[in-house]
C-alpha distance (Angstrom), angle and dihedral (degrees) to the residues before:
residue distance angle dihedral
M1 . . .
S2 3.78 . .
S3 3.81 90.8 .
L4 3.81 91.8 61.1
P5 3.79 120.2 95.0
T6 3.76 110.9 -99.6
S7 3.79 95.6 -112.7
V8 3.83 91.5 53.3
S9 3.78 91.9 44.9
N10 3.79 91.5 50.0
R11 3.79 92.6 49.1
L12 3.81 91.6 47.0
T13 3.79 95.8 48.7
R14 3.82 91.7 43.5
H15 3.79 91.5 53.0
L16 3.78 92.6 47.2
R17 3.81 91.9 46.4
E18 3.82 92.4 47.9
N19 3.81 89.3 52.9
N20 3.84 93.9 42.4
Q21 3.81 91.8 -126.0
T22 3.74 139.0 126.3
Y23 3.78 118.8 -127.1
C24 3.81 91.5 -102.3
Q25 3.81 92.7 49.3
H26 3.81 90.7 49.9
L27 3.79 91.7 46.7
C28 3.83 92.6 50.4
D29 3.80 91.8 47.8
A30 3.82 93.8 47.4
W31 3.80 93.0 47.0
G32 3.79 90.6 46.0
Y33 3.80 90.6 53.8
S34 3.81 89.6 46.3
F35 3.80 91.5 52.6
Q36 3.82 91.3 48.6
C37 3.81 91.1 48.7
F38 3.85 91.9 47.3
S39 3.81 87.8 50.2
S40 3.80 90.0 50.5
A41 3.80 90.4 49.7
A42 3.84 90.5 52.9
V43 3.78 90.2 49.1
F44 3.79 91.4 50.6
L45 3.81 92.0 48.1
V46 3.81 90.8 53.8
H47 3.80 92.2 43.1
G48 3.80 89.6 51.3
L49 3.82 90.2 56.5
L50 3.81 96.1 36.9
P51 3.83 107.6 27.7
F52 3.77 93.4 -174.2
T53 3.83 90.8 64.4
F54 3.82 125.7 79.5
E55 3.79 91.7 3.1
H56 3.78 93.4 172.6
T57 3.80 104.2 7.0
G58 3.80 97.8 94.0
S59 3.79 95.2 51.9
E60 3.75 91.6 43.4
L61 3.82 90.3 53.6
I62 3.80 92.3 48.4
N63 3.84 91.4 46.0
N64 3.81 89.7 50.8
V65 3.81 91.7 53.0
H66 3.78 90.4 48.3
D67 3.81 92.9 47.8
V68 3.81 91.5 50.2
I69 3.80 93.8 48.7
A70 3.85 92.5 44.6
A71 3.81 91.7 50.3
K72 3.81 90.7 48.7
Q73 3.83 90.8 48.8
A74 3.81 91.4 49.4
A75 3.82 91.6 49.6
T76 3.76 91.5 47.7
A77 3.77 92.3 48.0
A78 3.82 90.3 52.1
V79 3.79 92.0 50.1
N80 3.79 91.7 47.0
S81 3.80 92.9 48.5
N82 3.84 90.1 49.7
D83 3.83 88.3 51.1
D84 3.82 89.6 52.2
V85 3.80 91.9 50.2
E86 3.81 92.3 48.3
E87 3.79 92.3 48.1
S88 3.78 91.7 50.9
H89 3.80 91.6 60.8
F90 3.79 92.7 60.8
């Protein structure tokens, strides 16, 4: 990351730190969400042409992505708030 401009490097490391992830963990998560969203888009395209297919699949896929991200955000918020409490005692 030393070849990145300082402002980009700071933003990157801050985002990773706030989410308690390494670069590779973040990349895998983001690409996983992308794949699931692309899959949902394909399902919606087919459903648009043939309404009797995938009647609930697209929304279920999108809801699943949302649920996973929301759970991860909640867990991260809990860890970060615990870190804040621990730091305030020092």
